[in-house]
DRENDREN-444774 format. One line per 5 residues: number of its first residue (from 0); for each residue x, y, z of C-alpha. Coordinates in steps of 0.02 Angstrom, whole numbers, plus 50000, padded with zeros to 5 digits. Example, Ala and Ser with C-alpha at 12.3 -4.5 7.8 and 13.67 -1.06 7.14 Angstrom:
2
0 = 50615 49775 50390; 50684 49947 50357 .
This chain:
111
0 = 57649 56021 54592; 57473 55996 54659; 57395 56159 54720; 57257 56129 54846; 57114 56237 54907 .
5 = 57028 56169 55062; 56846 56199 55105; 56793 56158 55281; 56631 56159 55380; 56597 56323 55467 .
10 = 56507 56231 55606; 56667 56142 55661; 56789 56289 55648; 56787 56318 55835; 56833 56137 55876 .
15 = 56959 56099 55738; 57103 56210 55684; 57140 56101 55531; 57301 56029 55600; 57258 55851 55548 .
20 = 57217 55910 55372; 57386 55996 55360; 57477 55845 55432; 57391 55726 55310; 57442 55838 55165 .
25 = 57621 55857 55228; 57640 55669 55255; 57543 55625 55096; 57419 55511 55183; 57231 55492 55170 .
30 = 57167 55554 55003; 57343 55614 54963; 57424 55442 54977; 57516 55403 54817; 57539 55584 54764 .
35 = 57719 55598 54704; 57719 55784 54671; 57743 55922 54797; 57581 55987 54872; 57554 56172 54902 .
40 = 57407 56234 55005; 57331 56385 54918; 57207 56421 55056; 57079 56356 55180; 56906 56432 55192 .
45 = 56740 56380 55264; 56585 56337 55164; 56508 56497 55231; 56385 56407 55343; 56231 56303 55309 .
50 = 56178 56260 55178; 56353 56288 55105; 56309 56400 54957; 56464 56507 54979; 56575 56355 54948 .
55 = 56552 56377 54760; 56613 56557 54751; 56752 56518 54875; 56810 56372 54767; 56810 56486 54615 .
60 = 56914 56613 54710; 57043 56482 54760; 57057 56425 54579; 57086 56607 54529; 57226 56608 54659 .
65 = 57307 56453 54583; 57220 56299 54652; 57201 56152 54533; 57122 56041 54665; 56978 56082 54783 .
70 = 56956 55973 54937; 56798 55960 55039; 56880 55919 55205; 56829 55774 55313; 56722 55881 55427 .
75 = 56603 55907 55280; 56599 55733 55205; 56641 55620 55352; 56582 55724 55499; 56750 55736 55586 .
80 = 56773 55775 55730; 56591 55765 55790; 56527 55620 55685; 56398 55725 55592; 56430 55740 55404 .
85 = 56355 55887 55312; 56183 55843 55244; 56221 55957 55096; 56392 55884 55052; 56336 55802 54889 .
90 = 56246 55959 54831; 56397 56066 54875; 56514 55952 54778; 56398 55945 54627; 56379 56135 54625 .
95 = 56568 56159 54633; 56596 56031 54495; 56464 56114 54388; 56541 56287 54411; 56724 56238 54391 .
100 = 56708 56107 54255; 56814 55953 54222; 56985 56040 54229; 56984 56054 54418; 56999 55902 54529 .
105 = 56874 55890 54674; 56919 55776 54819; 56793 55712 54947; 56895 55709 55107; 57066 55733 55184 .
110 = 57079 55599 55318 .
């Protein structure tokens, strides 16, 4: 089983309830295409707001709660739904990877 923790952009929370992320996971599309195992969502949190420093501690917390995969949702990396990707996305990902190490998978988008 793949256990997923989702991190979303706080700036888009009021315009996106995450339904497409959940649908993509349920239907195993997007970044989840080809996943044969069941997927369990451990949690969905925001990055904490610009510049996204809270994403690291929130990723750590989701791993403590069972996540083996952290996903930076498409609002962060692709700018969905407003077409404005986070200018700090690469730094956020690098900081999470540095903190969690190689045993935790980090994915760049959902859909």
